[in-house]
N, CA and C of each residue as an Amber inpcrd file, in Angstrom:
protein
   450
   5.9200000  17.4670000   1.4110000   6.1330000  16.5090000   0.3230000
   5.9770000  17.0340000  -0.7510000   6.8920000  17.0960000  -1.6650000
   7.0600000  17.7570000  -3.0450000   6.8090000  16.3890000  -3.8850000
   5.3450000  16.3630000  -4.3160000   4.9050000  15.3520000  -5.0220000
   5.6410000  14.9890000  -6.4180000   5.9830000  16.0830000  -7.3330000
   6.3580000  15.7030000  -8.3950000   7.7220000  15.0930000  -8.2780000
   8.7470000  15.4990000  -7.4520000   9.9190000  14.9580000  -7.1200000
   9.6860000  13.4660000  -6.8220000   8.8090000  13.0930000  -5.6390000
   8.4800000  11.7020000  -5.5730000   8.1970000  10.8770000  -6.7100000
   7.3700000  11.3590000  -7.7210000   6.7900000  10.7780000  -8.6170000
   7.9250000  10.4340000  -9.8380000   8.8910000  11.4800000  -9.7380000
   9.9340000  11.3320000 -10.6240000  10.9980000  10.1920000 -10.2710000
  11.0640000  10.1940000  -9.1010000  11.8200000   8.9170000  -8.3970000
  11.0090000   7.5650000  -8.6740000   9.7610000   7.4640000  -8.6770000
   9.2110000   6.2890000  -8.9360000   9.1640000   6.0010000 -10.2740000
   9.2220000   7.2040000 -11.2500000   9.2780000   6.6080000 -12.5990000
  10.4750000   6.1720000 -12.9410000  11.6480000   6.6600000 -12.2790000
  13.0570000   6.0050000 -12.2880000  12.9170000   4.5400000 -11.7420000
  12.3760000   4.4230000 -10.8760000  12.3080000   2.7520000 -10.0320000
  11.6800000   2.0990000 -11.2800000  10.5920000   2.3910000 -11.7520000
   9.6460000   1.7180000 -12.7180000  10.3200000   1.2680000 -13.9410000
  11.0280000   2.2960000 -14.3070000  11.8400000   2.2430000 -15.7800000
  13.1240000   1.4920000 -15.5360000  13.5530000   1.0310000 -14.4830000
  14.9780000   0.4100000 -14.1740000  15.0030000  -0.9150000 -14.6880000
  16.0080000  -1.5690000 -14.8390000  16.2800000  -2.9170000 -15.2960000
  15.9140000  -4.0270000 -14.3250000  15.7380000  -3.5680000 -13.0120000
  15.4620000  -4.5270000 -12.1650000  14.2810000  -5.5140000 -12.2220000
  14.3460000  -6.5470000 -11.5120000  13.2330000  -7.4210000 -11.3840000
  11.9890000  -6.8400000 -10.8460000  10.8610000  -7.5810000 -11.0480000
   9.4880000  -6.9850000 -10.4530000   9.7770000  -6.8420000  -8.9270000
  10.2430000  -7.8900000  -8.2900000  10.3350000  -7.9660000  -6.9410000
  11.2300000  -6.9240000  -6.4970000  12.3620000  -6.4630000  -7.0050000
  13.4270000  -5.4450000  -6.7330000  12.8220000  -4.1570000  -6.8410000
  11.8350000  -3.8240000  -7.9920000  11.2580000  -2.6730000  -8.2610000
  10.3100000  -2.2430000  -7.0560000   9.5470000  -3.3820000  -6.5870000
   8.5710000  -3.3110000  -5.7390000   9.2200000  -2.8720000  -4.2120000
  10.2850000  -3.6720000  -4.0970000  10.8570000  -3.4410000  -2.7850000
  11.6960000  -1.8430000  -2.6260000  12.1680000  -1.6770000  -3.9410000
  12.7470000  -0.2070000  -3.9120000  11.4740000   0.8380000  -3.7920000
  10.5140000   0.6250000  -4.2230000   9.5210000   1.4060000  -4.0420000
   9.0610000   1.7410000  -2.6100000   8.8010000   0.5970000  -1.7680000
   8.6040000   0.3380000  -0.4480000   9.6830000   1.1860000   0.5890000
  11.0750000   0.7040000   0.0680000  11.9670000   1.3490000   0.7730000
  11.9680000   3.0040000   0.5780000  11.8770000   3.2880000  -0.6880000
  12.0430000   4.7980000  -0.8600000  10.7830000   5.3930000  -0.0790000
   9.6650000   5.2100000  -0.1630000   8.4310000   5.7000000   0.4450000
   8.6850000   5.7150000   1.6990000   9.1550000   4.8230000   2.5950000
   9.3080000   4.5480000   3.9950000  10.3040000   5.6070000   4.3100000
  11.4240000   5.6420000   3.4470000  12.4920000   6.5490000   3.8730000
  12.4200000   8.1900000   3.6400000  11.4160000   8.2680000   2.5500000
  11.2000000   9.5310000   2.1340000  10.1490000  10.4940000   2.8980000
   9.1230000   9.6510000   3.3450000   8.0140000  10.4640000   3.9410000
   8.0290000   9.9320000   5.3180000   8.0320000  11.1920000   6.2430000
   8.3630000  10.5740000   7.5680000   7.3980000   9.9150000   8.2930000
   6.1660000  10.1290000   7.8550000   4.9700000   9.4710000   8.6450000
   4.4980000   8.0960000   8.0590000   5.2230000   7.6150000   6.9210000
   5.0880000   6.2640000   6.3520000   5.8860000   5.1650000   7.0570000
   5.4020000   4.6860000   8.1770000   6.2400000   3.7520000   9.0970000
   6.0710000   2.2990000   8.5460000   5.1670000   1.9970000   7.6870000
   5.2110000   0.6030000   7.0960000   4.5730000   0.8120000   5.7560000
   5.2800000   0.2210000   4.7160000   4.9190000   0.4820000   3.2450000
   4.9470000  -1.0070000   2.7510000   3.8380000  -1.5230000   2.3610000
   3.6710000  -2.8350000   1.5580000   2.8280000  -3.0270000   0.6100000
   3.1350000  -4.0910000  -0.2670000   2.1960000  -4.5040000  -1.3120000
   1.5100000  -5.7840000  -0.9310000   0.1930000  -5.8250000  -1.1730000
  -0.5180000  -7.2060000  -1.0700000  -1.1590000  -7.4330000  -2.5120000
  -0.8380000  -8.6570000  -2.8880000  -1.5720000  -9.1050000  -4.1580000
  -2.6810000 -10.3110000  -3.9380000  -3.6400000 -10.3470000  -5.1560000
  -4.5390000 -11.3180000  -4.8130000  -3.6530000 -12.7490000  -5.0010000
  -4.1440000 -13.5980000  -4.3400000  -3.4110000 -14.8950000  -3.9190000
  -3.9940000 -15.9330000  -4.9170000  -3.5740000 -15.7910000  -6.1640000
  -4.1320000 -16.9670000  -7.1270000  -5.5750000 -16.7880000  -7.3870000
  -6.3740000 -17.7940000  -7.4410000  -7.5960000 -17.9030000  -7.4810000
  -8.4250000 -17.8300000  -6.1220000  -7.7180000 -17.7720000  -4.9100000
  -8.2870000 -17.5240000  -3.7040000  -8.9530000 -16.3730000  -3.3340000
  -9.8100000 -16.3120000  -2.5700000 -10.6580000 -14.8090000  -1.8160000
  -9.7990000 -14.2220000  -0.7690000  -8.3890000 -14.1410000  -1.0690000
  -7.6190000 -13.7880000  -0.1670000  -6.2560000 -12.9420000  -0.6270000
  -5.7010000 -11.9620000  -0.0100000  -4.4300000 -11.2330000  -0.3210000
  -3.2270000 -11.9540000   0.3930000  -2.2550000 -12.0390000  -0.2440000
  -0.9590000 -12.2910000   0.3000000   0.1900000 -11.1750000   0.1320000
   0.7560000 -11.1220000   1.0830000   1.8030000  -9.9540000   1.5950000
   2.8590000 -10.3100000   0.3980000   3.4440000  -9.3460000  -0.6080000
   4.4500000  -9.2220000  -1.2980000   5.6300000  -8.4960000  -0.5330000
   6.2170000  -7.5960000  -1.1830000   7.4660000  -6.7040000  -0.5440000
   6.9480000  -5.7020000   0.2100000   7.5400000  -5.2140000   1.2650000
   7.3240000  -4.4630000   2.1270000   8.4010000  -3.7440000   2.8560000
   8.4740000  -2.7270000   3.6430000   9.2620000  -2.0130000   4.2290000
   8.6790000  -1.6040000   5.7120000   9.3600000  -2.0310000   6.6210000
   9.0570000  -1.7070000   8.2320000   8.8130000  -2.9730000   8.9410000
   8.3480000  -2.9240000  10.1850000   8.4390000  -4.1820000  11.0010000
   7.7650000  -5.3700000  10.3110000   8.1070000  -6.4870000  10.7450000
   7.4890000  -7.6350000  10.3500000   6.2310000  -7.7220000  10.7600000
   5.3090000  -8.3370000   9.9200000   3.8990000  -8.3840000  10.1530000
   3.4510000 -10.0480000  10.0860000   2.4380000 -10.3680000  10.9920000
   2.0070000 -11.6580000  11.0770000   1.0230000 -11.9820000   9.9700000
   0.4380000 -10.6090000   9.4430000  -0.6370000 -10.4250000   8.5230000
  -0.3040000 -10.7140000   6.9570000   0.5120000 -11.9960000   6.8630000
   1.0820000 -12.2820000   5.4220000   0.0240000 -12.7050000   4.3730000
  -1.2000000 -13.3800000   5.1310000  -2.5600000 -13.5980000   4.3820000
  -3.7350000 -12.7320000   4.9580000  -4.4520000 -12.2170000   4.1130000
  -5.5780000 -11.4170000   4.6670000  -6.9700000 -11.7970000   3.7970000
  -7.8980000 -12.4530000   4.4650000  -9.0620000 -12.7690000   3.6450000
  -9.7460000 -11.4240000   3.2380000 -10.3300000 -11.7790000   1.9650000
 -11.2920000 -10.6340000   1.5050000 -12.2900000 -10.3500000   2.6710000
 -12.4170000  -8.9470000   2.6750000 -13.5410000  -8.5170000   3.6700000
 -12.9850000  -8.0970000   5.1310000 -11.7130000  -8.7100000   5.2270000
 -11.2500000  -8.4230000   6.8740000 -10.2850000  -7.3280000   6.8580000
 -10.1340000  -6.5830000   7.7710000  -9.2810000  -5.5760000   7.9160000
  -9.5230000  -4.4390000   6.6590000  -8.6300000  -3.4390000   6.8160000
  -8.5640000  -2.5680000   5.9220000  -8.5470000  -2.9630000   4.3150000
  -7.3430000  -3.7600000   4.3680000  -6.9680000  -4.3220000   3.0700000
  -7.7540000  -5.1460000   2.3740000  -8.4990000  -6.0430000   3.1730000
  -9.6360000  -7.0640000   2.8700000 -10.8650000  -6.3690000   2.2770000
 -11.0030000  -5.2190000   3.1380000 -12.1530000  -4.3510000   2.3950000
 -11.8520000  -3.8650000   1.2440000 -10.6540000  -3.3260000   1.0230000
 -10.5120000  -2.5470000  -0.4240000 -10.4010000  -3.6360000  -1.5070000
 -10.0600000  -5.0080000  -1.0340000 -10.0440000  -5.9210000  -1.9320000
 -11.5400000  -6.3210000  -2.6020000 -12.6780000  -6.0140000  -1.7860000
 -14.0690000  -6.1630000  -2.1360000 -14.4470000  -4.9000000  -2.7330000
 -14.1160000  -3.6390000  -1.8890000 -14.9400000  -2.3150000  -2.4790000
 -14.2720000  -1.8400000  -3.7430000 -12.8800000  -2.0810000  -4.0790000
 -12.0840000  -1.8690000  -5.2500000 -12.2250000  -0.0050000  -4.9930000
 -12.1580000   0.3910000  -3.8100000 -12.0230000   1.9010000  -3.5630000
 -10.9840000   2.1320000  -2.6410000 -10.3680000   3.2970000  -2.6210000
  -9.3070000   3.9070000  -1.7890000 -10.2150000   3.8660000  -0.5290000
  -9.2460000   3.3090000   0.6850000  -9.7910000   3.5630000   2.0000000
  -8.7280000   4.1950000   2.6620000  -9.0110000   5.3750000   3.3180000
  -8.2100000   6.1600000   4.2440000  -8.8170000   6.2420000   5.6260000
  -7.8010000   5.6920000   6.5830000  -8.3950000   5.4260000   8.0050000
  -7.5500000   6.6540000   8.8030000  -8.0280000   7.7350000   9.2040000
  -6.9830000   8.5320000   9.8660000  -7.0630000   8.0370000  11.3720000
  -8.1230000   7.2110000  11.9260000  -7.7930000   6.6510000  13.2690000
  -8.2280000   5.4250000  13.2140000  -7.2270000   4.5090000  13.3610000
  -7.6970000   3.0530000  13.2630000  -8.6660000   2.5370000  14.5640000
  -8.6980000   3.2590000  15.7430000  -9.4280000   3.0580000  16.8580000
 -10.7200000   3.2200000  16.4890000 -11.2970000   4.1040000  15.4460000
 -12.5020000   4.3820000  15.1280000 -12.9200000   3.2900000  14.0630000
 -12.1600000   2.0320000  13.6890000 -12.7490000   1.2030000  12.7570000
 -13.1330000  -0.2120000  13.2430000 -14.3350000  -0.6240000  13.1440000
 -14.6890000  -2.0220000  13.7930000 -13.9220000  -3.0070000  13.1380000
 -13.7870000  -3.0290000  11.8000000 -13.1970000  -4.1730000  10.9150000
 -11.7500000  -3.7260000  10.7960000 -10.8640000  -3.6710000  11.8710000
  -9.5640000  -3.3680000  11.6490000  -8.7840000  -4.3810000  12.1670000
  -7.7910000  -4.9640000  11.2490000  -6.7310000  -5.9260000  11.8600000
  -5.4810000  -5.2080000  12.4410000  -5.3750000  -5.2470000  13.6770000
  -4.1430000  -4.5360000  14.3540000  -2.5050000  -5.1280000  13.9060000
  -1.9410000  -4.4750000  13.0880000  -0.5270000  -4.8600000  12.9140000
   0.5010000  -4.5520000  14.0110000  -0.0740000  -3.9530000  15.0980000
   0.7970000  -3.5430000  16.1040000   0.3180000  -2.0890000  16.9480000
   0.5920000  -2.0170000  17.9330000   0.1790000  -0.9850000  19.0960000
   0.4430000   0.3560000  18.4520000   1.5560000   0.4160000  17.6660000
   2.0150000   1.6030000  17.3480000   1.3270000   2.2570000  16.1710000
   0.6120000   1.4140000  15.4010000  -0.1970000   1.8770000  14.3080000
  -1.5260000   2.7120000  14.7060000  -1.4390000   3.8070000  14.2270000
  -2.4720000   4.7520000  14.2570000  -3.3720000   5.1160000  13.2230000
  -2.8360000   4.8100000  12.1460000  -3.6430000   5.3500000  10.6590000
  -3.1540000   4.3900000   9.7360000  -4.1070000   4.3620000   8.6430000
  -3.7810000   3.4450000   7.6480000  -4.3960000   4.0160000   6.3460000
  -3.4640000   3.8510000   4.9660000  -4.2490000   4.2510000   3.7810000
  -4.0330000   2.9580000   2.8590000  -4.9970000   2.6530000   2.0980000
  -4.9590000   1.4710000   1.2220000  -5.5920000   1.9860000   0.0300000
  -4.5190000   1.6900000  -1.2130000  -5.0800000   2.1140000  -2.3710000
  -5.0940000   0.8580000  -3.3970000  -6.0710000   0.6910000  -4.1440000
  -6.2140000  -0.7020000  -5.0500000  -5.3730000  -0.3400000  -6.2580000
  -4.6930000  -1.7170000  -6.7520000  -3.9940000  -1.6480000  -8.1440000
  -5.0340000  -2.4960000  -8.9370000  -5.1260000  -1.7190000 -10.1540000
  -5.8960000  -2.4560000 -11.1360000  -5.1730000  -2.6350000 -12.4960000
  -5.3310000  -3.7250000 -13.0840000  -5.0500000  -4.0430000 -14.4520000
  -6.2330000  -4.6240000 -15.2350000  -6.5650000  -3.7450000 -16.4200000
  -7.6090000  -4.2660000 -17.0830000  -8.8480000  -4.2900000 -16.3230000
  -9.0030000  -3.2330000 -15.3170000 -10.1330000  -3.2770000 -14.6160000
 -10.4240000  -4.3320000 -13.4140000  -9.4510000  -5.0330000 -13.3780000
  -9.6330000  -5.9540000 -12.2110000  -8.5480000  -5.4580000 -11.1840000
  -8.9910000  -5.6780000  -9.8510000  -8.4130000  -5.2970000  -8.7330000
  -7.2710000  -6.5990000  -8.4600000  -6.0590000  -6.3900000  -8.7080000
  -5.1140000  -7.3520000  -8.4680000  -4.2460000  -7.1600000  -7.2180000
  -4.4260000  -5.9480000  -6.6140000  -3.5510000  -5.9460000  -5.2490000
  -3.9060000  -4.5140000  -4.7830000  -2.8070000  -4.1190000  -3.8920000
  -2.9840000  -3.0380000  -3.3000000  -1.6220000  -2.5840000  -2.8890000
  -1.5680000  -1.0860000  -2.5760000  -0.6400000  -0.5520000  -1.7570000
  -0.8450000  -0.2090000  -0.2430000  -0.3390000  -0.5450000   0.7490000
  -0.9210000  -0.3610000   2.1060000   0.1360000   0.3380000   2.9280000
  -0.2220000   1.3930000   3.3720000   0.6870000   2.4720000   4.3930000
   0.0180000   2.2950000   5.6270000   0.9560000   2.1610000   6.5620000
   0.4860000   2.2910000   8.2150000   1.3650000   3.4400000   8.6370000
   0.6230000   4.2460000   9.3570000   1.4130000   5.3640000  10.1470000
   1.3450000   5.3740000  11.8710000   2.3760000   5.7700000  12.4100000
   2.1710000   5.7050000  13.9150000   1.7270000   7.2010000  14.2370000
   1.2110000   7.9860000  13.4240000   0.3990000   9.2590000  13.5990000
  -0.9650000   9.1570000  13.3980000  -1.8240000   9.7860000  14.0700000
  -3.2450000  10.0660000  13.8550000  -3.3650000  11.1710000  12.8020000
  -4.2030000  10.9500000  11.7910000  -4.7020000  11.7310000  10.9450000
  -3.5920000  12.5350000  10.0410000  -2.5500000  11.6780000   9.4900000
  -1.4290000  12.3170000   8.8210000  -1.8270000  12.4030000   7.1300000
  -2.7900000  11.6770000   6.6010000  -2.8630000  11.4560000   5.2310000
  -3.8070000  12.6010000   4.7990000  -3.1380000  12.9300000   3.4540000
  -3.9960000  14.3240000   2.7010000  -4.2290000  13.5430000   1.4850000
  -5.0030000  14.4220000   0.6140000  -5.3510000  14.2450000  -0.8600000
  -3.9580000  13.9930000  -1.6390000  -2.9270000  14.7090000  -1.2330000
  -1.6660000  14.5280000  -1.9440000  -1.1340000  12.8620000  -1.7560000
  -1.3170000  12.4190000  -0.6610000  -0.8620000  10.8750000  -0.2170000
  -1.6190000  10.1400000  -1.2790000  -2.9850000  10.3150000  -1.4920000
  -3.8180000   9.6020000  -2.2580000  -3.3280000   9.7230000  -3.6700000
  -3.0730000  10.9310000  -3.9940000  -2.6730000  11.2240000  -5.3750000
  -1.3580000  10.5510000  -5.7030000  -0.5700000  10.4970000  -4.9860000
   0.9610000   9.8680000  -5.0070000   0.6990000   8.3750000  -5.0530000
  -0.2290000   7.8180000  -4.0300000  -0.1830000   6.3360000  -4.1770000
  -1.1790000   5.9010000  -5.3560000  -2.0100000   6.5440000  -5.7380000
  -2.8640000   6.2460000  -6.9760000  -1.7000000   6.2350000  -8.2510000
  -0.9640000   7.3330000  -8.3610000  -0.0340000   7.3150000  -9.2880000
   0.8860000   5.8970000  -9.3380000   1.5630000   5.7060000  -8.2550000
   2.4820000   4.4990000  -8.1430000   1.4320000   3.1120000  -8.5100000
   0.3670000   2.9270000  -8.0400000  -0.5670000   1.9250000  -8.3150000
  -0.7040000   1.7270000  -9.9990000  -0.9750000   2.9440000 -10.5280000
  -0.9350000   2.9740000 -12.0930000   0.4240000   2.6420000 -12.7860000
   1.3100000   3.3290000 -12.4680000   2.5580000   3.3060000 -13.2140000
   3.3400000   1.8500000 -12.9430000   2.9060000   1.1980000 -11.6610000
   3.5990000  -0.1950000 -11.5420000   3.0500000  -1.3810000 -12.3550000
   1.8150000  -1.0830000 -13.0020000   1.1730000  -2.0960000 -13.8140000
   2.0060000  -2.2990000 -15.1800000   2.7590000  -1.5950000 -15.4110000
   3.6590000  -1.9300000 -16.5280000   4.5370000  -3.0280000 -16.6980000
   4.8360000  -3.3890000 -15.2740000   5.7260000  -4.5760000 -15.0400000
   5.2190000  -5.5760000 -14.1440000   3.6590000  -5.3620000 -13.9040000
   3.1480000  -6.4400000 -13.1920000   2.7860000  -7.5210000 -14.0350000
């Protein structure tokens, strides 16, 4: 993973004239296509005033988890904790919502605007223990950069 090249492409997507939805979709498609162990990439955002997340753009297999209550699963826990959550082996998590038998690990990074957690990027992998500090750094960068158009 050449993180600077990935960040450069993200910058060009963020600065494009596309709609918010198109930019988010392009980021999902780009990450899934560029990083071999990113098997599902998606954005969840707080659903209005409700204590739940709603699926927005994503790349990968369809999921039935389009609404996730705060506190449930990895995404729901990040909505409450406001902290990154890296799960190298989902079988070791009690509060995990399975998106499919192929998913072996997950990383979720919150998105903040003015100190408020408004959503997150969620990556599922079919590989156990694939995520590194570089993944966290890249995803934190994306979450910061996209706030300019959210």
